[in-house]
LUMZABA-200258 format. One record per atom (N, C-alpha, C): residue number from 0; residue in one letter; atom name; x, y, z negated. Coordinates in nm, 4 decimals. Layout:
+------+--------+-------+----------+----------+----------+
! zalo ! lummar ! milum !     east !    north !       up !
+------+--------+-------+----------+----------+----------+
!  NUM !      A !    CA !        X !        Y !        Z !
...
+------+--------+-------+----------+----------+----------+
% end
This chain:
+------+--------+-------+----------+----------+----------+
! zalo ! lummar ! milum !     east !    north !       up !
+------+--------+-------+----------+----------+----------+
!    0 !      X !     N !   0.0808 !  -0.1016 !  -0.0045 !
!    0 !      X !    CA !  -0.0019 !  -0.0082 !  -0.0090 !
!    0 !      X !     C !   0.0778 !   0.1234 !  -0.0045 !
!    1 !      X !     N !   0.0446 !   0.2431 !   0.0927 !
!    1 !      X !    CA !   0.1123 !   0.3678 !   0.0486 !
!    1 !      X !     C !   0.0553 !   0.4001 !  -0.0657 !
!    2 !      X !     N !   0.1320 !   0.5294 !  -0.0937 !
!    2 !      X !    CA !   0.0626 !   0.6439 !  -0.1943 !
!    2 !      X !     C !  -0.0750 !   0.6784 !  -0.1895 !
!    3 !      X !     N !  -0.1263 !   0.7174 !  -0.0452 !
!    3 !      X !    CA !  -0.2694 !   0.7755 !  -0.0638 !
!    3 !      X !     C !  -0.3450 !   0.6155 !  -0.0889 !
!    4 !      X !     N !  -0.2979 !   0.4920 !  -0.0546 !
!    4 !      X !    CA !  -0.3975 !   0.4104 !  -0.0640 !
!    4 !      X !     C !  -0.4016 !   0.3622 !  -0.2192 !
!    5 !      X !     N !  -0.2487 !   0.3622 !  -0.2732 !
!    5 !      X !    CA !  -0.2686 !   0.3103 !  -0.4047 !
!    5 !      X !     C !  -0.3450 !   0.3917 !  -0.4947 !
!    6 !      X !     N !  -0.3652 !   0.5295 !  -0.4741 !
!    6 !      X !    CA !  -0.4327 !   0.6352 !  -0.5505 !
!    6 !      X !     C !  -0.5820 !   0.5839 !  -0.5258 !
!    7 !      X !     N !  -0.5927 !   0.5834 !  -0.4007 !
!    7 !      X !    CA !  -0.7486 !   0.5308 !  -0.4140 !
!    7 !      X !     C !  -0.8080 !   0.4171 !  -0.4914 !
!    8 !      X !     N !  -0.7109 !   0.3488 !  -0.4760 !
!    8 !      X !    CA !  -0.7331 !   0.1786 !  -0.5422 !
!    8 !      X !     C !  -0.7333 !   0.1868 !  -0.6807 !
!    9 !      X !     N !  -0.6555 !   0.2855 !  -0.7366 !
!    9 !      X !    CA !  -0.6723 !   0.3115 !  -0.8652 !
!    9 !      X !     C !  -0.7317 !   0.4169 !  -0.9049 !
!   10 !      X !     N !  -0.8052 !   0.4989 !  -0.8262 !
!   10 !      X !    CA !  -0.8990 !   0.5903 !  -0.8466 !
!   10 !      X !     C !  -0.8516 !   0.7203 !  -0.9406 !
!   11 !      X !     N !  -0.7227 !   0.7510 !  -0.8635 !
!   11 !      X !    CA !  -0.6441 !   0.8669 !  -0.9384 !
!   11 !      X !     C !  -0.6045 !   0.9649 !  -0.8039 !
!   12 !      X !     N !  -0.4887 !   1.0546 !  -0.8212 !
!   12 !      X !    CA !  -0.4468 !   1.1010 !  -0.7197 !
!   12 !      X !     C !  -0.3043 !   1.0760 !  -0.6886 !
!   13 !      X !     N !  -0.2777 !   1.1585 !  -0.5410 !
!   13 !      X !    CA !  -0.1288 !   1.1047 !  -0.5367 !
!   13 !      X !     C !  -0.0580 !   1.1544 !  -0.6279 !
!   14 !      X !     N !  -0.0575 !   1.2328 !  -0.7093 !
!   14 !      X !    CA !   0.0738 !   1.2985 !  -0.7962 !
!   14 !      X !     C !   0.0474 !   1.2045 !  -0.9274 !
!   15 !      X !     N !  -0.0393 !   1.1637 !  -0.9613 !
!   15 !      X !    CA !  -0.0722 !   1.0745 !  -1.0453 !
!   15 !      X !     C !   0.0260 !   0.9256 !  -1.0076 !
!   16 !      X !     N !   0.0096 !   0.8828 !  -0.8963 !
!   16 !      X !    CA !   0.0750 !   0.7546 !  -0.8361 !
!   16 !      X !     C !   0.2472 !   0.7775 !  -0.8256 !
!   17 !      X !     N !   0.2614 !   0.9237 !  -0.7849 !
!   17 !      X !    CA !   0.3966 !   0.9698 !  -0.8096 !
!   17 !      X !     C !   0.4395 !   0.9821 !  -0.9347 !
!   18 !      X !     N !   0.4175 !   1.0198 !  -1.0190 !
!   18 !      X !    CA !   0.4465 !   1.0344 !  -1.1740 !
!   18 !      X !     C !   0.4617 !   0.8646 !  -1.2208 !
!   19 !      X !     N !   0.3833 !   0.7990 !  -1.2055 !
!   19 !      X !    CA !   0.3801 !   0.6477 !  -1.2373 !
!   19 !      X !     C !   0.4932 !   0.5969 !  -1.1701 !
!   20 !      X !     N !   0.5370 !   0.6170 !  -1.0559 !
!   20 !      X !    CA !   0.6901 !   0.5381 !  -0.9573 !
!   20 !      X !     C !   0.7995 !   0.6004 !  -1.0539 !
!   21 !      X !     N !   0.8212 !   0.7709 !  -1.0467 !
!   21 !      X !    CA !   0.9093 !   0.8369 !  -1.0907 !
!   21 !      X !     C !   0.9639 !   0.8615 !  -1.2172 !
!   22 !      X !     N !   0.8232 !   0.8755 !  -1.3233 !
!   22 !      X !    CA !   0.8547 !   0.8946 !  -1.4251 !
!   22 !      X !     C !   0.8151 !   0.7996 !  -1.5774 !
!   23 !      X !     N !   0.7367 !   0.7199 !  -1.5110 !
!   23 !      X !    CA !   0.6761 !   0.6129 !  -1.5997 !
!   23 !      X !     C !   0.5678 !   0.6907 !  -1.6879 !
!   24 !      X !     N !   0.5053 !   0.5888 !  -1.7413 !
!   24 !      X !    CA !   0.4123 !   0.5978 !  -1.8726 !
!   24 !      X !     C !   0.4239 !   0.5322 !  -1.9929 !
!   25 !      X !     N !   0.4196 !   0.6322 !  -2.1236 !
!   25 !      X !    CA !   0.4865 !   0.5434 !  -2.2393 !
!   25 !      X !     C !   0.3275 !   0.4833 !  -2.2719 !
!   26 !      X !     N !   0.3756 !   0.3951 !  -2.3146 !
!   26 !      X !    CA !   0.2318 !   0.2852 !  -2.3955 !
!   26 !      X !     C !   0.3486 !   0.2155 !  -2.4835 !
!   27 !      X !     N !   0.2860 !   0.1934 !  -2.6011 !
!   27 !      X !    CA !   0.3217 !   0.1220 !  -2.7442 !
!   27 !      X !     C !   0.4789 !   0.1560 !  -2.7372 !
!   28 !      X !     N !   0.5533 !   0.2643 !  -2.7227 !
!   28 !      X !    CA !   0.6599 !   0.3193 !  -2.7312 !
!   28 !      X !     C !   0.7566 !   0.2461 !  -2.6345 !
!   29 !      X !     N !   0.7117 !   0.2481 !  -2.5078 !
!   29 !      X !    CA !   0.7607 !   0.1379 !  -2.3987 !
!   29 !      X !     C !   0.7442 !   0.2414 !  -2.3077 !
!   30 !      X !     N !   0.8445 !   0.2636 !  -2.1962 !
!   30 !      X !    CA !   0.8121 !   0.3198 !  -2.0983 !
!   30 !      X !     C !   0.7790 !   0.2172 !  -1.9758 !
!   31 !      X !     N !   0.6845 !   0.2279 !  -1.9187 !
!   31 !      X !    CA !   0.6129 !   0.1685 !  -1.8093 !
!   31 !      X !     C !   0.6586 !   0.2386 !  -1.6889 !
!   32 !      X !     N !   0.6805 !   0.1721 !  -1.5855 !
!   32 !      X !    CA !   0.6785 !   0.2409 !  -1.4417 !
!   32 !      X !     C !   0.6511 !   0.1587 !  -1.3268 !
!   33 !      X !     N !   0.5358 !   0.2211 !  -1.2153 !
!   33 !      X !    CA !   0.5110 !   0.1707 !  -1.0967 !
!   33 !      X !     C !   0.5906 !   0.0687 !  -1.0094 !
!   34 !      X !     N !   0.6200 !  -0.0395 !  -0.9871 !
!   34 !      X !    CA !   0.7154 !  -0.0601 !  -0.8820 !
!   34 !      X !     C !   0.7075 !  -0.0373 !  -0.7767 !
!   35 !      X !     N !   0.8123 !   0.0136 !  -0.6702 !
!   35 !      X !    CA !   0.7483 !   0.0803 !  -0.5375 !
!   35 !      X !     C !   0.9041 !   0.0287 !  -0.4467 !
!   36 !      X !     N !   0.8805 !   0.0300 !  -0.3286 !
!   36 !      X !    CA !   1.0024 !   0.0218 !  -0.2801 !
!   36 !      X !     C !   0.9761 !   0.1362 !  -0.1321 !
!   37 !      X !     N !   1.0961 !   0.1652 !  -0.1196 !
!   37 !      X !    CA !   1.0854 !   0.2672 !   0.0003 !
!   37 !      X !     C !   1.1492 !   0.1883 !   0.1350 !
!   38 !      X !     N !   1.0424 !   0.2565 !   0.2033 !
!   38 !      X !    CA !   1.0844 !   0.1648 !   0.3749 !
!   38 !      X !     C !   1.0499 !   0.3055 !   0.4579 !
!   39 !      X !     N !   1.1420 !   0.3393 !   0.4910 !
!   39 !      X !    CA !   1.1546 !   0.4399 !   0.5727 !
!   39 !      X !     C !   1.1380 !   0.6015 !   0.5222 !
!   40 !      X !     N !   1.1795 !   0.5782 !   0.4001 !
!   40 !      X !    CA !   1.1883 !   0.7366 !   0.2841 !
!   40 !      X !     C !   1.0325 !   0.7139 !   0.2605 !
!   41 !      X !     N !   0.9416 !   0.5991 !   0.2716 !
!   41 !      X !    CA !   0.8036 !   0.6435 !   0.2051 !
!   41 !      X !     C !   0.8046 !   0.5283 !   0.1390 !
!   42 !      X !     N !   0.6942 !   0.5542 !  -0.0051 !
!   42 !      X !    CA !   0.7214 !   0.4450 !  -0.1053 !
!   42 !      X !     C !   0.6088 !   0.3737 !  -0.0769 !
!   43 !      X !     N !   0.6051 !   0.2239 !  -0.1098 !
!   43 !      X !    CA !   0.5254 !   0.0928 !  -0.0922 !
!   43 !      X !     C !   0.5206 !   0.0243 !  -0.1879 !
!   44 !      X !     N !   0.3771 !  -0.0031 !  -0.2330 !
!   44 !      X !    CA !   0.3479 !  -0.0723 !  -0.3343 !
!   44 !      X !     C !   0.2836 !  -0.1863 !  -0.3421 !
!   45 !      X !     N !   0.3121 !  -0.2819 !  -0.3620 !
!   45 !      X !    CA !   0.2448 !  -0.4148 !  -0.3466 !
!   45 !      X !     C !   0.1399 !  -0.4456 !  -0.4617 !
!   46 !      X !     N !   0.0109 !  -0.4644 !  -0.3767 !
!   46 !      X !    CA !  -0.1090 !  -0.5065 !  -0.4858 !
!   46 !      X !     C !  -0.0959 !  -0.5516 !  -0.6137 !
!   47 !      X !     N !  -0.0523 !  -0.7047 !  -0.5925 !
!   47 !      X !    CA !  -0.0044 !  -0.7515 !  -0.7187 !
!   47 !      X !     C !   0.0536 !  -0.6843 !  -0.8131 !
!   48 !      X !     N !   0.1502 !  -0.6201 !  -0.7807 !
!   48 !      X !    CA !   0.2247 !  -0.5378 !  -0.8809 !
!   48 !      X !     C !   0.1602 !  -0.4406 !  -0.9480 !
!   49 !      X !     N !   0.0352 !  -0.3848 !  -0.8697 !
!   49 !      X !    CA !  -0.0396 !  -0.2687 !  -0.9015 !
!   49 !      X !     C !  -0.1166 !  -0.3399 !  -0.9921 !
!   50 !      X !     N !  -0.1677 !  -0.4426 !  -0.9540 !
!   50 !      X !    CA !  -0.2577 !  -0.4690 !  -1.0619 !
!   50 !      X !     C !  -0.2052 !  -0.5067 !  -1.1754 !
!   51 !      X !     N !  -0.0957 !  -0.5895 !  -1.1633 !
!   51 !      X !    CA !  -0.0191 !  -0.5849 !  -1.3667 !
!   51 !      X !     C !   0.0137 !  -0.4354 !  -1.4098 !
!   52 !      X !     N !   0.0358 !  -0.3113 !  -1.3160 !
!   52 !      X !    CA !   0.1088 !  -0.2211 !  -1.3869 !
!   52 !      X !     C !  -0.0426 !  -0.1594 !  -1.4700 !
!   53 !      X !     N !  -0.1702 !  -0.2127 !  -1.3855 !
!   53 !      X !    CA !  -0.2744 !  -0.1083 !  -1.4213 !
!   53 !      X !     C !  -0.3336 !  -0.1988 !  -1.5344 !
!   54 !      X !     N !  -0.3345 !  -0.3243 !  -1.5096 !
!   54 !      X !    CA !  -0.3437 !  -0.4122 !  -1.6533 !
!   54 !      X !     C !  -0.2666 !  -0.3721 !  -1.7447 !
!   55 !      X !     N !  -0.1168 !  -0.3473 !  -1.7616 !
!   55 !      X !    CA !  -0.0803 !  -0.2932 !  -1.8836 !
!   55 !      X !     C !  -0.0792 !  -0.1955 !  -1.9028 !
!   56 !      X !     N !  -0.1513 !  -0.0901 !  -1.8453 !
!   56 !      X !    CA !  -0.2085 !   0.0567 !  -1.9042 !
!   56 !      X !     C !  -0.3459 !   0.0518 !  -1.9860 !
!   57 !      X !     N !  -0.3874 !  -0.1043 !  -1.9756 !
!   57 !      X !    CA !  -0.5530 !  -0.0710 !  -2.0413 !
!   57 !      X !     C !  -0.6503 !   0.0005 !  -1.9731 !
!   58 !      X !     N !  -0.7319 !   0.0515 !  -2.0983 !
!   58 !      X !    CA !  -0.8152 !   0.1294 !  -1.9953 !
!   58 !      X !     C !  -0.8007 !   0.2654 !  -2.0113 !
!   59 !      X !     N !  -0.8728 !   0.3400 !  -1.9381 !
!   59 !      X !    CA !  -0.8038 !   0.5069 !  -1.8821 !
!   59 !      X !     C !  -0.9053 !   0.5745 !  -1.8532 !
!   60 !      X !     N !  -0.9432 !   0.6595 !  -1.8435 !
!   60 !      X !    CA !  -1.0642 !   0.7793 !  -1.8451 !
!   60 !      X !     C !  -0.9321 !   0.8891 !  -1.7404 !
!   61 !      X !     N !  -1.0926 !   0.9357 !  -1.6668 !
!   61 !      X !    CA !  -1.0264 !   1.0287 !  -1.5248 !
!   61 !      X !     C !  -1.0365 !   1.1465 !  -1.5736 !
!   62 !      X !     N !  -0.9279 !   1.2319 !  -1.5817 !
!   62 !      X !    CA !  -0.8961 !   1.3662 !  -1.6224 !
!   62 !      X !     C !  -0.8616 !   1.4165 !  -1.4969 !
!   63 !      X !     N !  -0.9001 !   1.5587 !  -1.4538 !
!   63 !      X !    CA !  -0.8843 !   1.6219 !  -1.3147 !
!   63 !      X !     C !  -0.7754 !   1.6746 !  -1.3301 !
!   64 !      X !     N !  -0.6875 !   1.6529 !  -1.2275 !
!   64 !      X !    CA !  -0.5573 !   1.7105 !  -1.2086 !
!   64 !      X !     C !  -0.5438 !   1.8465 !  -1.1201 !
!   65 !      X !     N !  -0.5304 !   1.9343 !  -1.2052 !
!   65 !      X !    CA !  -0.5032 !   2.1002 !  -1.1422 !
!   65 !      X !     C !  -0.4089 !   2.1220 !  -1.0370 !
!   66 !      X !     N !  -0.2713 !   2.0434 !  -1.0690 !
!   66 !      X !    CA !  -0.1757 !   2.0835 !  -0.9640 !
!   66 !      X !     C !  -0.2309 !   2.0752 !  -0.7933 !
!   67 !      X !     N !  -0.1141 !   2.1521 !  -0.7466 !
!   67 !      X !    CA !  -0.1482 !   2.1980 !  -0.6131 !
!   67 !      X !     C !  -0.0887 !   2.0839 !  -0.5349 !
!   68 !      X !     N !  -0.1909 !   2.0160 !  -0.4499 !
!   68 !      X !    CA !  -0.1926 !   1.8761 !  -0.3639 !
!   68 !      X !     C !  -0.2452 !   1.9353 !  -0.2434 !
!   69 !      X !     N !  -0.1786 !   1.8449 !  -0.1199 !
!   69 !      X !    CA !  -0.2288 !   1.8449 !  -0.0095 !
!   69 !      X !     C !  -0.3912 !   1.8173 !   0.0141 !
!   70 !      X !     N !  -0.4378 !   1.8477 !   0.1189 !
!   70 !      X !    CA !  -0.5849 !   1.8325 !   0.1289 !
!   70 !      X !     C !  -0.6051 !   1.6543 !   0.1152 !
!   71 !      X !     N !  -0.5487 !   1.5649 !   0.1643 !
!   71 !      X !    CA !  -0.5643 !   1.4189 !   0.1605 !
!   71 !      X !     C !  -0.6055 !   1.4345 !   0.0151 !
!   72 !      X !     N !  -0.4841 !   1.4458 !  -0.0504 !
!   72 !      X !    CA !  -0.5124 !   1.4201 !  -0.1809 !
!   72 !      X !     C !  -0.5942 !   1.4621 !  -0.2606 !
!   73 !      X !     N !  -0.6289 !   1.6018 !  -0.2240 !
!   73 !      X !    CA !  -0.7879 !   1.6300 !  -0.2977 !
!   73 !      X !     C !  -0.9033 !   1.5601 !  -0.2745 !
!   74 !      X !     N !  -0.9264 !   1.5323 !  -0.1187 !
!   74 !      X !    CA !  -1.0168 !   1.4406 !  -0.0829 !
!   74 !      X !     C !  -1.0235 !   1.3116 !  -0.1764 !
!   75 !      X !     N !  -0.9051 !   1.2331 !  -0.1508 !
!   75 !      X !    CA !  -0.8893 !   1.1451 !  -0.2387 !
!   75 !      X !     C !  -0.9112 !   1.1387 !  -0.3770 !
!   76 !      X !     N !  -0.8943 !   1.2782 !  -0.4545 !
!   76 !      X !    CA !  -0.9528 !   1.3104 !  -0.6251 !
!   76 !      X !     C !  -1.1049 !   1.2935 !  -0.6035 !
!   77 !      X !     N !  -1.1552 !   1.3621 !  -0.4843 !
!   77 !      X !    CA !  -1.2902 !   1.3588 !  -0.5083 !
!   77 !      X !     C !  -1.3402 !   1.2759 !  -0.5149 !
!   78 !      X !     N !  -1.2682 !   1.1500 !  -0.4137 !
!   78 !      X !    CA !  -1.3332 !   1.0075 !  -0.4420 !
!   78 !      X !     C !  -1.3080 !   0.9488 !  -0.5690 !
!   79 !      X !     N !  -1.1746 !   0.9575 !  -0.6370 !
!   79 !      X !    CA !  -1.2014 !   0.9166 !  -0.7777 !
!   79 !      X !     C !  -1.2545 !   0.9766 !  -0.8503 !
!   80 !      X !     N !  -1.3076 !   1.0857 !  -0.8623 !
!   80 !      X !    CA !  -1.4337 !   1.1251 !  -0.9371 !
!   80 !      X !     C !  -1.5580 !   1.0625 !  -0.9610 !
!   81 !      X !     N !  -1.6429 !   1.0363 !  -0.7986 !
!   81 !      X !    CA !  -1.7383 !   0.9624 !  -0.7621 !
!   81 !      X !     C !  -1.6879 !   0.8351 !  -0.8038 !
!   82 !      X !     N !  -1.6057 !   0.7449 !  -0.7618 !
!   82 !      X !    CA !  -1.5857 !   0.6207 !  -0.8371 !
!   82 !      X !     C !  -1.5486 !   0.5838 !  -1.0033 !
!   83 !      X !     N !  -1.5012 !   0.6972 !  -1.0507 !
!   83 !      X !    CA !  -1.4055 !   0.6160 !  -1.1709 !
!   83 !      X !     C !  -1.4543 !   0.7261 !  -1.2689 !
!   84 !      X !     N !  -1.5586 !   0.7567 !  -1.3211 !
!   84 !      X !    CA !  -1.5785 !   0.8960 !  -1.3900 !
!   84 !      X !     C !  -1.5459 !   0.8331 !  -1.5615 !
!   85 !      X !     N !  -1.5278 !   0.7094 !  -1.5588 !
!   85 !      X !    CA !  -1.4568 !   0.6535 !  -1.6981 !
!   85 !      X !     C !  -1.3307 !   0.6384 !  -1.6696 !
!   86 !      X !     N !  -1.2348 !   0.6756 !  -1.5978 !
!   86 !      X !    CA !  -1.1042 !   0.6584 !  -1.5782 !
!   86 !      X !     C !  -1.0533 !   0.8006 !  -1.6156 !
!   87 !      X !     N !  -0.8870 !   0.8151 !  -1.6842 !
!   87 !      X !    CA !  -0.8188 !   0.9075 !  -1.6889 !
!   87 !      X !     C !  -0.7328 !   0.8696 !  -1.6184 !
!   88 !      X !     N !  -0.6193 !   1.0056 !  -1.5922 !
!   88 !      X !    CA !  -0.5043 !   0.9788 !  -1.5042 !
!   88 !      X !     C !  -0.4117 !   0.9767 !  -1.6304 !
!   89 !      X !     N !  -0.3050 !   0.8611 !  -1.6254 !
!   89 !      X !    CA !  -0.2036 !   0.8559 !  -1.7074 !
!   89 !      X !     C !  -0.0701 !   0.8854 !  -1.6806 !
!   90 !      X !     N !  -0.0192 !   0.9832 !  -1.7483 !
!   90 !      X !    CA !   0.1039 !   1.0551 !  -1.6969 !
!   90 !      X !     C !   0.1950 !   1.0005 !  -1.8001 !
!   91 !      X !     N !   0.1604 !   0.9725 !  -1.9476 !
!   91 !      X !    CA !   0.2828 !   0.9076 !  -2.0162 !
!   91 !      X !     C !   0.2775 !   1.0097 !  -2.1264 !
+------+--------+-------+----------+----------+----------+
% end
C-alpha cells in the first residue's frame, strides 16, 4: 500500500501515516513504528504489517489534523471522518 492507501485503510490522514513511519508512537513506554520500505523514493506498507501495527495500538479515536496537507490528503481525511468517527489519530 502507498501512503494514501494506508491512510484510507486506517481512517487517518497521510500526515499521521508519515508520523507512524518516521517518528513512531509511544505505547506502554515502548516506541512502535509502522514498518515501511521505500521503492523509487516512495514508502510502501504491507497490509499484514499495517494490521499488526494497528492491533498494537489498540483502540484509537479520530482527532482532526489541523496541519497543512495537499488536497488529496484532505479528501482522505474527510473520508476518515465519515468512516471512523470513533477513531483517534495517534502520533505518540
